[in-house]
C-alpha positions as a Markdown table, in Angstrom:
| # | Residue | x | y | z |
|---|---|---|---|---|
| 1 | Met | 0.1 | -0.1 | 0.1 |
| 2 | Trp | 1.0 | 3.6 | -0.7 |
| 3 | Tyr | 0.3 | 6.3 | 2.0 |
| 4 | Leu | 0.3 | 9.9 | 1.3 |
| 5 | Pro | -0.1 | 11.4 | 4.8 |
| 6 | Lys | 0.9 | 14.8 | 3.8 |
| 7 | Phe | -1.9 | 14.9 | 1.5 |
| 8 | Leu | -4.5 | 14.2 | 3.8 |
| 9 | Ala | -4.8 | 17.3 | 5.8 |
| 10 | Leu | -5.4 | 19.0 | 2.2 |
| 11 | Phe | -7.6 | 16.1 | 1.1 |
| 12 | Phe | -10.3 | 17.2 | 4.2 |
| 13 | Ser | -9.9 | 20.9 | 3.9 |
| 14 | Leu | -11.3 | 20.4 | 0.3 |
| 15 | Leu | -13.9 | 18.1 | 1.7 |
| 16 | Phe | -16.7 | 21.1 | 1.7 |
| 17 | Ser | -14.8 | 23.4 | -0.6 |
| 18 | Ala | -16.3 | 24.8 | -4.3 |
| 19 | Phe | -14.6 | 24.2 | -7.1 |
| 20 | Ser | -14.5 | 25.5 | -10.8 |
| 21 | Leu | -12.6 | 23.4 | -14.1 |
| 22 | Gln | -11.6 | 24.9 | -17.0 |
| 23 | Pro | -12.7 | 23.1 | -20.4 |
| 24 | Leu | -11.9 | 20.0 | -21.7 |
| 25 | Ala | -10.7 | 19.3 | -25.4 |
| 26 | Phe | -12.3 | 16.9 | -27.4 |
| 27 | Pro | -11.0 | 14.0 | -29.5 |
| 28 | Ser | -11.2 | 14.5 | -33.8 |
| 29 | Val | -13.1 | 12.0 | -35.4 |
| 30 | Ser | -11.7 | 10.7 | -38.9 |
| 31 | Ala | -14.2 | 11.0 | -41.3 |
| 32 | Ser | -16.3 | 8.6 | -42.4 |
| 33 | Gln | -18.0 | 7.1 | -45.8 |
| 34 | Val | -21.5 | 7.7 | -46.9 |
| 35 | Tyr | -23.6 | 4.4 | -48.0 |
| 36 | Tyr | -27.3 | 4.6 | -49.2 |
| 37 | Ala | -29.5 | 2.0 | -47.5 |
| 38 | Asn | -32.9 | 0.9 | -47.4 |
| 39 | Leu | -33.5 | -0.8 | -43.9 |
| 40 | His | -37.3 | -2.1 | -44.1 |
| 41 | Ser | -38.3 | -4.3 | -47.1 |
| 42 | His | -40.2 | -7.9 | -48.0 |
| 43 | Thr | -40.4 | -10.6 | -49.7 |
| 44 | Thr | -42.1 | -14.0 | -50.1 |
| 45 | Phe | -40.5 | -15.1 | -47.1 |
| 46 | Ser | -43.4 | -13.0 | -45.2 |
| 47 | Asp | -45.5 | -10.7 | -46.8 |
| 48 | Gly | -44.1 | -9.2 | -49.9 |
| 49 | Ile | -43.3 | -10.3 | -53.3 |
| 50 | Gly | -40.2 | -11.5 | -54.8 |
| 51 | Thr | -37.6 | -13.7 | -53.8 |
| 52 | Pro | -34.8 | -12.6 | -51.4 |
| 53 | Val | -32.2 | -12.8 | -53.8 |
| 54 | Gln | -34.3 | -11.1 | -56.4 |
| 55 | Ala | -34.4 | -8.3 | -53.6 |
| 56 | Tyr | -31.0 | -8.0 | -53.3 |
| 57 | Thr | -30.2 | -8.1 | -56.7 |
| 58 | Tyr | -32.5 | -5.1 | -57.5 |
| 59 | Ala | -31.5 | -3.0 | -54.6 |
| 60 | Arg | -27.6 | -3.3 | -55.7 |
| 61 | Asp | -27.9 | -3.2 | -59.8 |
| 62 | Thr | -31.3 | -0.8 | -60.4 |
| 63 | Ala | -31.8 | 0.8 | -57.2 |
| 64 | Gln | -28.0 | 1.1 | -56.9 |
| 65 | Ile | -28.0 | 1.3 | -53.1 |
| 66 | Gln | -25.4 | -0.1 | -51.1 |
| 67 | Val | -27.1 | -1.8 | -48.3 |
| 68 | Leu | -30.5 | -3.2 | -48.5 |
| 69 | Ala | -32.4 | -5.1 | -45.3 |
| 70 | Leu | -35.2 | -8.0 | -45.8 |
| 71 | Thr | -37.3 | -7.5 | -42.4 |
| 72 | Glu | -39.8 | -10.3 | -42.9 |
| 73 | His | -42.3 | -10.4 | -40.3 |
| 74 | Asn | -42.0 | -13.5 | -37.9 |
| 75 | His | -45.7 | -13.7 | -37.4 |
| 76 | Pro | -48.8 | -14.2 | -39.5 |
| 77 | Val | -49.8 | -11.2 | -41.8 |
| 78 | Gly | -52.3 | -11.6 | -44.3 |
| 79 | Ser | -52.2 | -15.5 | -45.7 |
| 80 | Ser | -48.4 | -15.4 | -44.8 |
| 81 | Pro | -47.5 | -17.4 | -42.2 |
| 82 | Gly | -44.1 | -15.4 | -41.6 |
| 83 | Leu | -41.0 | -16.6 | -40.6 |
| 84 | Asp | -39.9 | -20.1 | -38.9 |
| 85 | Asp | -36.8 | -20.9 | -37.3 |
| 86 | Ser | -35.3 | -22.6 | -40.5 |
| 87 | Leu | -36.5 | -20.0 | -43.3 |
| 88 | Tyr | -35.2 | -17.2 | -41.5 |
| 89 | Gln | -31.8 | -19.2 | -41.2 |
| 90 | Arg | -31.8 | -19.6 | -44.9 |
| 91 | Leu | -32.6 | -15.8 | -45.2 |
| 92 | Arg | -29.2 | -15.3 | -43.3 |
| 93 | Ile | -27.4 | -17.6 | -45.7 |
| 94 | Ile | -28.8 | -16.0 | -49.0 |
| 95 | Ala | -27.9 | -12.5 | -47.1 |
| 96 | Asp | -24.6 | -13.7 | -46.7 |
| 97 | Ser | -23.9 | -15.0 | -50.3 |
| 98 | Cys | -25.3 | -11.9 | -51.7 |
| 99 | Thr | -22.8 | -9.6 | -49.6 |
| 100 | Gln | -19.6 | -8.4 | -51.5 |
| 101 | Asp | -17.1 | -6.4 | -49.4 |
| 102 | Gly | -16.8 | -3.1 | -50.7 |
| 103 | Phe | -19.8 | -3.1 | -53.2 |
| 104 | Phe | -23.1 | -4.1 | -51.5 |
| 105 | Val | -24.1 | -5.7 | -47.9 |
| 106 | Ala | -26.9 | -7.7 | -47.7 |
| 107 | Leu | -28.7 | -7.7 | -44.1 |
| 108 | Ala | -31.0 | -10.4 | -42.6 |
| 109 | Gly | -33.7 | -9.1 | -40.5 |
| 110 | Gln | -36.8 | -9.7 | -38.8 |
| 111 | Glu | -39.9 | -7.8 | -37.8 |
| 112 | Val | -41.3 | -8.6 | -34.4 |
| 113 | Gly | -44.1 | -7.5 | -32.1 |
| 114 | Tyr | -48.0 | -7.0 | -31.7 |
| 115 | Leu | -49.2 | -4.2 | -33.5 |
| 116 | Asn | -51.7 | -3.0 | -31.5 |
| 117 | Gly | -50.3 | -1.7 | -28.7 |
| 118 | Phe | -46.9 | -3.2 | -28.5 |
| 119 | Gly | -45.8 | -2.1 | -32.1 |
| 120 | His | -43.1 | -3.5 | -34.4 |
| 121 | Ile | -39.3 | -3.9 | -34.0 |
| 122 | Ala | -37.0 | -4.6 | -36.7 |
| 123 | Ile | -33.8 | -6.8 | -35.9 |
| 124 | Phe | -30.9 | -6.3 | -38.0 |
| 125 | Glu | -28.7 | -10.1 | -38.6 |
| 126 | Gly | -29.7 | -11.5 | -34.8 |
| 127 | Pro | -28.4 | -15.1 | -34.5 |
| 128 | Gln | -31.7 | -16.4 | -33.7 |
| 129 | Leu | -35.4 | -15.8 | -34.5 |
| 130 | Ala | -37.1 | -14.1 | -31.7 |
| 131 | Pro | -39.6 | -16.3 | -29.8 |
| 132 | Arg | -43.6 | -15.9 | -30.8 |
| 133 | Thr | -43.8 | -15.8 | -27.1 |
| 134 | Tyr | -42.5 | -12.1 | -26.6 |
| 135 | Asp | -44.9 | -10.9 | -29.2 |
| 136 | Lys | -46.7 | -9.3 | -26.6 |
| 137 | Asp | -44.1 | -8.8 | -24.1 |
| 138 | Leu | -42.4 | -5.3 | -24.8 |
| 139 | Leu | -39.9 | -5.6 | -22.0 |
| 140 | Gly | -39.3 | -9.5 | -22.6 |
| 141 | Met | -38.5 | -8.5 | -26.3 |
| 142 | Tyr | -35.9 | -5.7 | -25.2 |
| 143 | Asp | -34.2 | -8.0 | -22.9 |
| 144 | Trp | -34.1 | -10.6 | -25.6 |
| 145 | Ile | -33.0 | -7.9 | -28.0 |
| 146 | Leu | -30.0 | -6.9 | -26.0 |
| 147 | Lys | -28.9 | -10.7 | -25.6 |
| 148 | Gln | -28.7 | -11.3 | -29.3 |
| 149 | Gly | -26.4 | -8.1 | -29.3 |
| 150 | Ala | -28.1 | -7.1 | -32.9 |
| 151 | Pro | -29.2 | -3.5 | -34.0 |
| 152 | Ala | -32.9 | -2.6 | -34.0 |
| 153 | Glu | -35.0 | -0.4 | -34.8 |
| 154 | Phe | -38.6 | 1.3 | -33.7 |
| 155 | Cys | -41.1 | 0.4 | -37.0 |
| 156 | His | -43.8 | 3.1 | -37.8 |
| 157 | Pro | -44.4 | 4.1 | -34.0 |
| 158 | Ser | -48.2 | 5.0 | -33.3 |
| 159 | Leu | -49.1 | 7.0 | -30.3 |
| 160 | Asp | -49.4 | 3.8 | -27.9 |
| 161 | Asp | -46.6 | 1.8 | -29.5 |
| 162 | Phe | -43.8 | 0.9 | -26.9 |
| 163 | Asn | -45.9 | 1.8 | -23.9 |
| 164 | Asn | -46.1 | 5.4 | -25.8 |
| 165 | Leu | -42.4 | 5.2 | -25.9 |
| 166 | Gly | -41.7 | 4.7 | -22.3 |
| 167 | Tyr | -38.1 | 4.7 | -21.7 |
| 168 | Tyr | -36.4 | 1.9 | -19.5 |
| 169 | Ser | -32.4 | 2.8 | -19.0 |
| 170 | Asn | -31.8 | -0.7 | -18.7 |
| 171 | Tyr | -32.8 | -1.1 | -22.3 |
| 172 | Asp | -31.6 | 1.9 | -23.7 |
| 173 | Lys | -29.2 | -0.3 | -25.7 |
| 174 | Ala | -31.6 | -2.7 | -27.0 |
| 175 | Ile | -32.8 | 0.0 | -29.9 |
| 176 | Ala | -30.9 | 2.0 | -31.8 |
| 177 | Leu | -32.8 | 3.4 | -34.2 |
| 178 | Leu | -36.1 | 4.8 | -35.1 |
| 179 | Glu | -38.1 | 5.4 | -38.6 |
| 180 | Ile | -38.9 | 8.9 | -38.3 |
| 181 | Leu | -40.2 | 8.5 | -42.1 |
| 182 | Asn | -42.0 | 5.4 | -43.6 |
| 183 | Lys | -43.3 | 5.2 | -46.8 |
| 184 | Ala | -44.4 | 9.0 | -46.8 |
| 185 | Val | -46.1 | 8.9 | -43.2 |
| 186 | Leu | -43.8 | 10.9 | -41.3 |
| 187 | Tyr | -43.1 | 10.4 | -37.4 |
| 188 | Glu | -40.8 | 13.4 | -36.3 |
| 189 | Asp | -43.1 | 14.1 | -33.3 |
| 190 | Arg | -42.5 | 10.4 | -32.0 |
| 191 | Tyr | -38.5 | 10.5 | -32.9 |
| 192 | Ile | -38.4 | 13.7 | -30.5 |
| 193 | His | -41.1 | 12.0 | -28.0 |
| 194 | Ala | -38.6 | 9.3 | -27.9 |
| 195 | Leu | -35.5 | 11.5 | -27.2 |
| 196 | Asn | -37.2 | 13.7 | -24.5 |
| 197 | Gln | -38.1 | 10.4 | -23.0 |
| 198 | Gly | -34.4 | 9.6 | -22.7 |
| 199 | Trp | -34.0 | 6.9 | -25.7 |
| 200 | His | -30.5 | 7.2 | -27.7 |
| 201 | Ile | -32.1 | 6.7 | -31.0 |
| 202 | Gly | -30.7 | 7.8 | -34.7 |
| 203 | Ala | -33.2 | 8.5 | -37.6 |
| 204 | Thr | -33.7 | 6.3 | -40.7 |
| 205 | Ala | -36.2 | 6.9 | -43.4 |
| 206 | Val | -37.5 | 3.7 | -45.0 |
| 207 | Gln | -39.9 | 2.2 | -47.6 |
| 208 | Asp | -41.3 | -0.9 | -46.4 |
| 209 | Asn | -41.5 | -2.6 | -49.4 |
| 210 | His | -44.1 | -4.7 | -50.3 |
| 211 | Gln | -44.6 | -4.8 | -53.7 |
| 212 | Gly | -40.8 | -5.2 | -55.2 |
| 213 | Tyr | -38.7 | -2.2 | -56.0 |
| 214 | Trp | -36.4 | -2.6 | -53.3 |
| 215 | Gly | -34.5 | 0.7 | -52.9 |
| 216 | Ser | -36.2 | 2.7 | -55.5 |
| 217 | Glu | -39.7 | 2.7 | -54.3 |
| 218 | Val | -41.4 | 6.0 | -54.4 |
| 219 | Asn | -43.9 | 6.8 | -51.8 |
| 220 | Ser | -47.4 | 8.6 | -52.3 |
| 221 | Glu | -45.2 | 12.2 | -52.1 |
| 222 | Gly | -43.0 | 10.9 | -55.0 |
| 223 | Lys | -40.4 | 10.7 | -52.9 |
| 224 | Ile | -37.8 | 8.0 | -51.9 |
| 225 | Pro | -37.1 | 7.3 | -48.3 |
| 226 | Leu | -33.3 | 6.3 | -47.6 |
| 227 | Thr | -31.2 | 5.9 | -44.7 |
| 228 | Gly | -27.4 | 7.2 | -45.2 |
| 229 | Ile | -24.9 | 5.3 | -42.9 |
| 230 | Leu | -21.6 | 6.6 | -41.8 |
| 231 | Ala | -19.2 | 3.8 | -41.9 |
| 232 | Asp | -15.6 | 3.3 | -42.2 |
| 233 | Ser | -15.9 | 0.7 | -45.0 |
| 234 | Leu | -19.0 | -1.3 | -46.9 |
| 235 | Thr | -18.6 | -4.3 | -45.1 |
| 236 | Lys | -21.3 | -6.2 | -42.8 |
| 237 | Gly | -19.2 | -6.1 | -39.9 |
| 238 | Lys | -19.2 | -2.3 | -40.3 |
| 239 | Ile | -22.4 | -1.7 | -41.0 |
| 240 | Leu | -23.7 | -3.3 | -38.2 |
| 241 | Glu | -21.6 | -1.5 | -35.9 |
| 242 | Ala | -22.7 | 1.6 | -37.6 |
| 243 | Leu | -26.4 | 0.9 | -37.0 |
| 244 | Lys | -25.6 | 0.1 | -33.1 |
| 245 | Asn | -23.8 | 3.2 | -32.6 |
| 246 | Arg | -26.6 | 5.5 | -34.6 |
| 247 | Arg | -24.5 | 6.6 | -37.2 |
| 248 | Thr | -27.3 | 7.1 | -39.4 |
| 249 | Phe | -29.3 | 10.2 | -41.2 |
| 250 | Ala | -32.8 | 10.2 | -42.6 |
| 251 | Met | -33.4 | 11.4 | -46.0 |
| 252 | Glu | -36.1 | 12.2 | -48.7 |
| 253 | Val | -35.0 | 11.8 | -52.3 |
| 254 | Asn | -36.5 | 13.6 | -55.4 |
| 255 | Pro | -35.3 | 13.0 | -58.2 |
| 256 | Pro | -33.8 | 9.5 | -57.8 |
| 257 | Asp | -30.4 | 10.6 | -58.3 |
| 258 | Asp | -30.4 | 13.6 | -55.7 |
| 259 | Arg | -29.5 | 12.1 | -52.9 |
| 260 | Ile | -27.9 | 13.9 | -50.0 |
| 261 | Met | -24.2 | 13.9 | -48.5 |
| 262 | Phe | -24.6 | 14.9 | -44.7 |
| 263 | Asp | -22.1 | 15.4 | -41.8 |
| 264 | Phe | -23.0 | 17.3 | -38.6 |
| 265 | Thr | -20.7 | 16.9 | -35.8 |
| 266 | Ala | -19.9 | 18.8 | -32.3 |
| 267 | Asn | -16.8 | 19.5 | -31.5 |
| 268 | Gly | -15.5 | 17.2 | -33.6 |
| 269 | Tyr | -17.9 | 14.1 | -32.9 |
| 270 | Glu | -20.2 | 12.6 | -35.6 |
| 271 | Met | -24.0 | 12.1 | -35.1 |
| 272 | Gly | -24.9 | 9.2 | -33.1 |
| 273 | Glu | -22.1 | 9.7 | -30.0 |
| 274 | Gln | -22.7 | 10.5 | -26.5 |
| 275 | Ile | -20.2 | 13.1 | -25.3 |
| 276 | Ser | -19.2 | 13.9 | -21.3 |
| 277 | Thr | -17.4 | 17.3 | -20.9 |
| 278 | Ser | -16.7 | 20.1 | -18.7 |
| 279 | Arg | -16.3 | 22.6 | -21.9 |
| 280 | Thr | -18.3 | 25.8 | -21.7 |
| 281 | Val | -18.8 | 26.2 | -25.6 |
| 282 | Ile | -20.1 | 23.6 | -28.1 |
| 283 | Asn | -18.8 | 24.1 | -31.4 |
| 284 | Phe | -21.3 | 22.7 | -34.1 |
| 285 | Ser | -20.6 | 21.9 | -38.0 |
| 286 | Val | -22.9 | 21.0 | -40.6 |
| 287 | Asn | -21.8 | 20.1 | -44.2 |
| 288 | Leu | -24.6 | 19.1 | -47.0 |
| 289 | Ile | -23.8 | 18.3 | -50.3 |
| 290 | Ala | -26.8 | 17.7 | -52.8 |
| 291 | Lys | -28.1 | 18.2 | -56.5 |
| 292 | Thr | -30.9 | 20.2 | -55.7 |
| 293 | Ser | -30.2 | 23.5 | -53.6 |
| 294 | Phe | -31.0 | 23.5 | -49.8 |
| 295 | Lys | -33.1 | 26.4 | -48.9 |
| 296 | Asn | -33.2 | 26.1 | -45.1 |
| 297 | Ile | -31.0 | 24.4 | -42.1 |
| 298 | Leu | -32.3 | 23.6 | -38.3 |
| 299 | Leu | -30.3 | 23.0 | -35.5 |
| 300 | Phe | -32.7 | 21.3 | -32.7 |
| 301 | His | -31.8 | 21.6 | -29.1 |
| 302 | Asn | -33.7 | 19.2 | -26.7 |
| 303 | Gly | -36.8 | 19.0 | -29.2 |
| 304 | Thr | -37.3 | 22.7 | -30.0 |
| 305 | Ile | -35.4 | 24.5 | -32.7 |
| 306 | Phe | -32.2 | 26.8 | -30.9 |
| 307 | Asp | -30.8 | 28.2 | -34.5 |
| 308 | Ser | -31.5 | 28.1 | -38.2 |
| 309 | Leu | -29.6 | 29.2 | -41.1 |
| 310 | Leu | -31.2 | 30.6 | -44.5 |
| 311 | Val | -29.4 | 29.4 | -47.8 |
| 312 | Asn | -29.6 | 29.0 | -51.2 |
| 313 | Asn | -27.1 | 26.4 | -52.7 |
| 314 | Asn | -26.6 | 22.8 | -53.3 |
| 315 | Leu | -22.9 | 23.2 | -50.8 |
| 316 | Cys | -23.5 | 24.5 | -47.8 |
| 317 | Ser | -21.3 | 24.9 | -44.9 |
| 318 | Trp | -22.3 | 26.0 | -41.5 |
| 319 | Gln | -20.6 | 26.2 | -38.2 |
| 320 | Thr | -22.9 | 27.5 | -35.2 |
| 321 | Lys | -22.3 | 27.2 | -31.1 |
| 322 | Asp | -24.0 | 26.8 | -27.9 |
| 323 | Phe | -23.2 | 27.3 | -24.3 |
| 324 | Pro | -25.4 | 24.6 | -22.7 |
| 325 | Ala | -25.8 | 24.6 | -18.8 |
| 326 | Glu | -24.8 | 21.9 | -16.8 |
| 327 | Gly | -26.5 | 18.6 | -17.5 |
| 328 | Arg | -28.0 | 16.4 | -20.4 |
| 329 | His | -28.7 | 17.7 | -23.8 |
| 330 | Tyr | -29.2 | 16.4 | -27.5 |
| 331 | Tyr | -28.8 | 18.1 | -31.1 |
| 332 | Phe | -30.2 | 17.2 | -33.9 |
| 333 | Val | -30.1 | 18.8 | -37.7 |
| 334 | Lys | -32.9 | 19.1 | -39.9 |
| 335 | Ala | -32.6 | 20.7 | -43.5 |
| 336 | Ile | -34.9 | 21.2 | -46.3 |
| 337 | Gln | -34.0 | 21.6 | -49.8 |
| 338 | Ala | -35.7 | 23.9 | -52.3 |
| 339 | Asp | -38.3 | 21.3 | -53.6 |
| 340 | Gly | -39.2 | 20.5 | -50.2 |
| 341 | Asp | -37.2 | 17.3 | -49.9 |
| 342 | Arg | -35.8 | 16.9 | -46.1 |
| 343 | Val | -33.2 | 15.7 | -44.1 |
| 344 | Trp | -32.5 | 14.6 | -40.6 |
| 345 | Ser | -29.7 | 13.8 | -38.7 |
| 346 | Ser | -29.4 | 11.6 | -35.9 |
| 347 | Pro | -28.9 | 13.6 | -32.4 |
| 348 | Ile | -25.1 | 14.1 | -30.4 |
| 349 | Trp | -25.9 | 13.7 | -26.7 |
| 350 | Ile | -24.0 | 16.1 | -24.8 |
| 351 | Glu | -23.5 | 15.5 | -20.7 |
| 352 | Val | -22.3 | 19.0 | -19.1 |
| 353 | Leu | -19.9 | 18.2 | -16.2 |
| 354 | Pro | -20.1 | 20.3 | -13.2 |
| 355 | Gln | -17.2 | 23.1 | -12.9 |
| 356 | Val | -14.5 | 22.2 | -10.4 |
| 357 | Ser | -11.3 | 24.0 | -9.8 |
| 358 | Glu | -9.0 | 21.3 | -9.0 |
| 359 | Val | -10.6 | 17.3 | -9.1 |
| 360 | Cys | -14.1 | 16.3 | -9.1 |
| 361 | Ala | -16.1 | 13.2 | -10.0 |
| 362 | Trp | -19.4 | 13.4 | -11.5 |
| 363 | Pro | -21.7 | 12.0 | -10.4 |
| 364 | Asn | -20.7 | 12.4 | -6.5 |
| 365 | Pro | -21.6 | 10.2 | -4.3 |
| 366 | Val | -21.1 | 7.3 | -6.8 |
| 367 | Val | -24.1 | 4.6 | -7.2 |
| 368 | Asp | -22.2 | 2.7 | -10.3 |
| 369 | Lys | -20.0 | 4.4 | -11.9 |
| 370 | Ser | -18.6 | 7.9 | -11.6 |
| 371 | Lys | -16.7 | 10.3 | -14.2 |
| 372 | Ile | -13.2 | 11.6 | -12.9 |
| 373 | Val | -12.4 | 15.0 | -14.5 |
| 374 | Tyr | -10.1 | 17.7 | -13.7 |
| 375 | Thr | -8.1 | 20.6 | -14.5 |
| 376 | Arg | -5.6 | 20.0 | -17.1 |
| 377 | Asp | -2.9 | 21.9 | -18.2 |
| 378 | Ser | -2.4 | 22.9 | -22.3 |
| 379 | Asp | 0.4 | 20.8 | -22.5 |
| 380 | Glu | -0.1 | 17.7 | -20.2 |
| 381 | Ile | 1.3 | 15.0 | -21.8 |
| 382 | Ser | -0.5 | 12.4 | -19.8 |
| 383 | Ser | -2.1 | 11.6 | -16.1 |
| 384 | Asp | -1.8 | 8.8 | -13.1 |
| 385 | Ile | -5.1 | 8.8 | -11.2 |
| 386 | Tyr | -5.2 | 7.4 | -7.3 |
| 387 | Ile | -8.3 | 6.6 | -5.3 |
| 388 | Tyr | -7.1 | 6.3 | -1.7 |
| 389 | Asp | -9.4 | 5.3 | 1.5 |
| 390 | Ile | -9.5 | 8.1 | 4.4 |
| 391 | Asn | -6.7 | 5.5 | 6.3 |
| 392 | Gly | -4.6 | 6.7 | 2.8 |
| 393 | Asn | -4.7 | 3.2 | 1.8 |
| 394 | Leu | -4.4 | 3.4 | -2.4 |
| 395 | Ile | -7.4 | 1.4 | -3.5 |
| 396 | Trp | -7.2 | 2.0 | -7.0 |
| 397 | Lys | -5.3 | 3.8 | -9.6 |
| 398 | Lys | -5.3 | 4.4 | -13.5 |
| 399 | Cys | -1.5 | 5.5 | -15.3 |
| 400 | Asn | -0.6 | 7.3 | -18.1 |
| 401 | Ala | -4.6 | 8.3 | -18.9 |
| 402 | Gly | -4.4 | 10.8 | -22.0 |
| 403 | Pro | -4.6 | 14.5 | -22.0 |
| 404 | Glu | -8.5 | 14.6 | -23.5 |
| 405 | Glu | -9.5 | 11.6 | -21.4 |
| 406 | Ile | -12.4 | 11.1 | -19.2 |
| 407 | Val | -11.7 | 8.5 | -16.7 |
| 408 | Glu | -14.5 | 6.3 | -15.5 |
| 409 | Trp | -14.6 | 4.5 | -11.9 |
| 410 | Ser | -16.9 | 2.0 | -11.2 |
| 411 | Ala | -16.5 | 2.2 | -7.1 |
| 412 | Gln | -14.3 | -1.0 | -7.0 |
| 413 | Asn | -10.6 | -1.5 | -5.9 |
| 414 | Ser | -8.0 | -2.5 | -8.3 |
| 415 | Ser | -8.7 | -6.3 | -7.8 |
| 416 | Gly | -12.4 | -5.6 | -9.5 |
| 417 | Glu | -14.3 | -5.7 | -5.8 |
| 418 | Lys | -16.8 | -3.4 | -4.8 |
| 419 | Val | -15.2 | -0.8 | -2.1 |
| 420 | Ala | -17.0 | 0.1 | 0.9 |
| 421 | Asn | -19.5 | 2.8 | 1.3 |
| 422 | Gly | -17.9 | 6.2 | 2.5 |
| 423 | Leu | -15.6 | 8.8 | 1.7 |
| 424 | Tyr | -12.2 | 8.3 | -0.9 |
| 425 | Leu | -9.5 | 10.7 | -1.7 |
| 426 | Leu | -9.1 | 11.7 | -5.6 |
| 427 | Leu | -5.4 | 12.5 | -6.5 |
| 428 | Ile | -4.3 | 13.3 | -9.7 |
| 429 | Glu | -0.4 | 13.7 | -11.0 |
| 430 | Glu | -0.6 | 15.3 | -14.2 |
| 431 | Lys | 2.6 | 15.3 | -16.2 |
| 432 | Thr | 3.5 | 18.4 | -18.3 |
| 433 | Ser | 6.5 | 19.9 | -20.2 |
| 434 | His | 7.3 | 21.5 | -17.2 |
| 435 | Gly | 6.8 | 19.1 | -14.8 |
| 436 | Leu | 4.9 | 17.1 | -12.5 |
| 437 | Glu | 1.6 | 19.2 | -11.2 |
| 438 | Arg | -0.8 | 17.4 | -8.3 |
| 439 | Ser | -4.4 | 18.4 | -7.7 |
| 440 | Leu | -6.5 | 16.5 | -5.2 |
| 441 | Gly | -10.4 | 16.3 | -4.8 |
| 442 | Lys | -13.1 | 14.2 | -3.0 |
| 443 | Ile | -15.8 | 11.6 | -4.0 |
| 444 | Ala | -18.3 | 9.4 | -1.6 |
| 445 | Val | -19.8 | 6.3 | -2.5 |
| 446 | Lys | -23.5 | 5.7 | -1.3 |
| 447 | Arg | -25.4 | 2.5 | -3.0 |
């Protein structure tokens, strides 16, 4: 064990002190590629027309999109009995055979749930077919999806679906996406409602094909709904990773070759990311490219329009900023073209941590885990973080934390054992180009 008695007196003098913290920097994020997708469609494997091979081939060669998901019903619809286990596994094999890395990704999906009251959920590339016993058991379905580890999407959410989109923190990672547009039906209000409830979900626009035209079906408004996916490369693994991380945007396309390129970042973080920071300013960047000019760009903050820009160009770049208060926030962008076509980004979530002068943990007291933040020198190289009990015994440490890193502590010692309720000392040793600097703080554990 390591004793630091000379710091203990200072530790207790800090217990009831007020703190403030200088802004923390965000890491830069490398640019991703944009791939165009239709994430909701059907064939004769449920209640549509055509075979899966025909659908994937049409999407690739005729619609010329890069990703198609066949989300066949796992329950009877009309004369269709829906998927059974063997048919679903056959669909997965077909999807793998139709996938060509770098050129086209075929996703095998299933649309599950009970339409009246429960709602429908699309699950992409789950290893198993969802048991019918969960068709009316929403929380059971959430739990099953979590165990599958597959990205999932709220489909055409009505006012009563998914317990009015009620939020359950234990199942936050079960659902990654929500259809903001299905055919010509707009669900923007449900998108905002779900976000306000607490869900971390990204935006998609889908065609819900039943009569073919997979990837190019024109809705009753004369537009083609498509989803843009931001991924490092066009492989099934990278596309699924992007869907899980909500790196998507939803768009209307008219004419068919007027597909939108869209980039939205907050201090370098891409749409879909969750940020914890003590920065007092958030710098937003919006970039849009299309054949048709844009006329308006809207920045939403926690569900309402925060800022906007009138434009008249098919190549738009906009920088703006906000100074959010301490707490949790989300932002997303909606843009409108001169011909009325719309595009919506997935949100960026920002948790603004409290201002402190030396070291603090947030939340404090700790119940599950806490983020450790501290003053950072402009030329800091790295930091060592130590936690001591009130007797000066070292119980946990993290060495060589990066200068842009916010460190989490899960109220455990270095052996992974839960520590007792009580008060603890935080010590930060910052290695800078001009020497070693030490800072102290406090943290309490209360379960």
